[in-house]
C-alpha positions in Angstrom: 40.4 37.1 -61.0 36.6 38.5 -60.2 34.6 41.2 -62.0 31.3 40.9 -60.0 31.2 39.6 -56.3 27.8 38.5 -55.3 26.5 38.0 -51.9 23.4 35.9 -50.7 21.0 36.6 -48.1 19.2 34.1 -45.4 17.9 30.9 -45.9 20.7 29.5 -48.3 22.1 27.1 -45.5 21.5 24.3 -48.0 23.0 25.7 -50.8 26.6 26.3 -51.9 28.9 28.7 -53.4 29.2 27.2 -57.0 25.5 26.4 -57.1 24.6 30.1 -56.4 27.5 31.6 -58.7 25.7 29.3 -61.6 22.2 30.6 -60.9 23.3 34.3 -60.3 25.4 34.5 -63.6 22.8 33.3 -65.5 20.2 36.0 -64.2 23.0 38.7 -64.7 23.7 37.3 -68.1 20.0 37.7 -69.0 19.7 41.2 -67.3 22.7 42.2 -69.4 20.6 41.1 -72.6 17.6 43.2 -71.2 19.7 46.1 -70.9 21.0 45.9 -74.4 24.8 45.9 -72.9 27.6 44.4 -75.1 29.2 43.1 -71.9 29.9 39.5 -71.7 30.5 38.2 -68.4 31.8 34.5 -68.4 31.4 32.3 -65.2 34.6 32.8 -64.2 34.0 36.5 -63.7 31.2 35.9 -61.2 32.0 34.8 -57.9 29.6 34.3 -55.1 30.4 34.8 -51.2 28.8 32.0 -49.4 28.0 32.0 -45.6 25.2 29.9 -45.4 27.1 27.0 -43.8 27.6 29.3 -40.8 24.0 28.6 -40.1 23.7 24.9 -41.0 23.5 22.5 -38.2 26.2 19.6 -38.3 24.8 16.5 -39.7 23.9 13.3 -37.6 22.6 10.0 -38.5 19.2 10.3 -40.3 19.0 14.2 -39.4 17.3 15.7 -42.5 15.9 19.5 -42.8 15.7 22.6 -41.0 15.4 22.2 -36.8 12.0 21.9 -35.7 11.5 25.3 -34.7 7.9 27.1 -34.0 6.4 30.1 -32.5 7.9 29.3 -28.8 11.6 29.5 -30.4 11.2 33.3 -31.7 13.1 35.3 -28.9 11.8 38.4 -27.4 13.7 41.8 -28.5 15.1 41.6 -32.0 13.4 38.3 -33.7 9.9 39.4 -32.4 10.4 43.1 -33.3 11.6 41.9 -36.8 8.7 39.6 -37.5 6.2 42.0 -36.5 7.6 44.5 -38.7 7.2 42.0 -41.4 3.8 41.2 -40.9 2.8 45.0 -40.8 4.5 45.3 -44.0 2.7 42.4 -45.6 -0.7 43.2 -44.5 0.2 46.7 -46.1 1.1 44.8 -49.6 -1.1 42.0 -49.6 -5.1 42.0 -48.8 -5.0 38.2 -47.7 -3.1 39.2 -44.6 -5.0 40.7 -41.6 -3.3 43.5 -40.2 -1.9 43.7 -36.9 -3.8 45.8 -34.3 -2.6 48.1 -31.1 -3.1 45.0 -29.1 -1.1 42.5 -30.9 1.9 45.0 -31.0 2.3 44.4 -27.5 4.9 41.6 -28.1 3.5 38.7 -26.6 3.9 35.2 -27.1 0.2 35.2 -28.7 1.1 38.2 -30.9 4.3 36.3 -32.3 2.0 33.3 -33.2 -0.9 35.3 -34.7 2.1 37.0 -36.7 3.6 33.7 -37.9 -0.2 32.6 -38.6 -0.9 35.8 -40.7 2.6 35.6 -42.6 1.6 31.6 -43.8 -1.3 33.1 -45.8 0.7 35.8 -47.5 1.5 35.5 -51.2 5.3 36.6 -50.2 5.7 33.8 -47.9 3.6 31.0 -49.8 5.4 27.7 -49.3 7.6 28.7 -46.8 7.5 26.4 -43.7 7.1 27.9 -40.4 10.4 26.8 -39.2 12.2 28.1 -42.1 10.8 31.3 -41.3 11.7 31.3 -37.7 15.2 30.2 -38.8 15.7 33.2 -41.2 14.8 35.4 -38.3 17.5 33.8 -36.1 19.8 34.5 -39.2 19.5 38.0 -39.4 19.8 38.5 -35.4 22.9 36.3 -35.5 24.7 38.3 -38.4 23.6 41.6 -36.6 24.2 40.7 -33.1 26.4 38.4 -32.8 30.1 40.2 -33.7 31.9 36.3 -34.3 29.2 35.6 -36.8 29.8 39.0 -38.5 33.1 39.0 -38.5 33.5 35.3 -40.0 31.0 36.7 -42.9 32.9 39.8 -43.6 36.3 37.7 -43.9 34.7 35.8 -46.6 33.8 39.0 -48.4 37.4 40.3 -47.9 38.8 37.0 -49.5 36.5 37.2 -52.3 37.4 40.7 -53.8 40.6 41.4 -55.5 42.1 43.9 -57.8 39.8 43.1 -60.9 37.0 43.5 -58.9 34.4 46.2 -60.2 31.1 45.4 -59.0 29.3 43.9 -55.6 25.7 42.4 -56.1 24.0 41.9 -52.9 20.8 40.4 -52.2 18.8 40.8 -49.2 20.9 40.4 -46.0 23.6 40.2 -48.0 23.3 43.9 -48.8 23.7 44.6 -45.2 26.9 42.4 -45.4 28.1 44.5 -48.5 27.5 47.9 -47.4 29.5 47.2 -44.1 32.2 45.6 -46.1 32.5 48.4 -48.6 32.3 51.1 -45.7 35.4 49.3 -43.8 37.5 48.7 -47.1 37.2 52.2 -49.0 40.1 51.7 -50.9 38.9 48.6 -52.6 38.4 49.0 -56.6 34.9 48.4 -56.5 33.2 51.1 -58.4 29.6 49.8 -58.1 26.9 48.5 -55.7 24.0 46.7 -56.6 21.5 45.9 -53.7 18.1 44.1 -54.4 15.3 43.0 -52.1 17.3 45.4 -49.2 16.2 45.6 -45.5 18.8 48.6 -45.3 16.0 50.9 -44.7 14.6 49.3 -41.6 15.5 51.8 -39.2 15.7 50.7 -35.7 16.1 46.8 -36.7 18.8 47.2 -39.4 20.0 50.5 -40.2 20.7 51.7 -36.8 22.9 48.8 -36.2 25.1 49.4 -39.2 28.9 49.1 -38.7 30.7 51.9 -40.5 34.2 51.8 -39.2 35.3 53.3 -36.1 34.8 57.3 -37.2 31.8 56.3 -39.3 28.0 55.9 -39.1 24.7 54.5 -40.7 24.1 56.3 -43.9 27.5 57.2 -44.9 28.5 56.3 -48.5 29.9 52.8 -49.0 33.7 53.6 -49.3 35.1 54.1 -52.7 31.8 53.2 -54.6 31.0 55.5 -57.2 27.4 54.1 -58.2 24.6 52.4 -56.0 21.5 50.9 -57.5 19.1 49.9 -55.4 15.8 47.4 -56.8 12.9 46.8 -54.7 9.5 45.0 -55.6 6.5 46.5 -54.2 5.4 43.2 -52.7 8.7 42.4 -51.1 8.1 42.5 -47.6 12.0 42.1 -46.8 12.5 45.6 -48.9 10.3 47.0 -46.3 11.6 50.6 -47.4 11.9 50.9 -51.0 13.5 54.2 -51.6 16.9 54.3 -49.6 17.7 58.0 -50.6 16.2 59.6 -47.5 19.1 57.6 -45.4 21.8 57.2 -47.7 21.6 60.2 -49.8 20.1 61.2 -53.1 23.0 59.4 -54.9 21.3 56.0 -54.6 19.6 55.1 -57.7 16.4 53.7 -56.6 13.9 51.5 -58.9 10.9 49.5 -58.2 10.8 46.1 -60.3 8.0 43.6 -60.7 8.9 40.0 -59.8 5.6 38.5 -60.1 4.6 36.2 -57.1 8.1 35.8 -56.2 9.0 39.4 -55.2 12.0 38.7 -52.9 13.6 36.0 -55.7 17.2 37.1 -56.3 17.4 36.0 -59.7 14.1 37.8 -60.6 15.9 41.0 -59.5 19.4 40.3 -61.3 17.5 39.3 -64.7 16.0 42.8 -65.1 17.1 45.4 -67.4 17.7 47.8 -64.3 20.2 45.2 -62.6 21.9 44.6 -66.2 22.4 48.2 -66.8 23.6 48.6 -63.3 26.2 46.0 -63.7 27.2 47.1 -67.2 27.9 50.5 -66.0 29.8 49.4 -63.1 32.1 47.2 -65.3 32.6 49.8 -67.6 33.7 52.6 -64.9 37.6 52.7 -64.6 39.4 51.4 -61.8 
């Protein structure tokens, strides 16, 4: 029986559901303390929906690490456009990143390499290997553009939610997964949605591609949810649009938090008072 269902984002193909659930449970417990909540969440109350294995290459003798990807592997269209959008946002928030110019935004192979070079110097992507960044782009494209991948991820969310679930907590691409799942299942007992480091506000690449059911449209309220809290760090490049209210309505409670050098880190979002308050309020809403 699960009170809080958590949904991770990209780059978790080498993790697992128990590993993530342990880290997220601890962070949420700290967030509840910061919020002064008396709510007690046991490890059994928290379940992580894991789909990183869908992006992990099958092993072979002596195989290690991510695929040896480079700039030439960034596909034209969605992947390149997302990469350039991240570059623009990184340049806006980090003085160490030179901004792209009009010529660069022509989306040539040279612009892809320049974007990767620029992002490698940013605080946000410090320590992220180039091949890992390229792989992250491909994971986002796979979920948003490949129906089979999307359906497989959604099936795992549906299997995790039960009659006791009151809160869904979602990070990064997981917030897209959560929003679509809640739109598709308006009768779920989930009463609160907490999104962190979300790309939901990126218009052409993410928002306009959202699936909300046969009669729905992007921007619809997510199912039977009564409370939606969105957390964004000013330096979080993935959360390119910090305020989701213009797209999803004034009911979304939007907060800017400060995660330090690891602006996009899920646990730093979840151990905040804002996250703790949202989870506590959601668990106390009658089902």
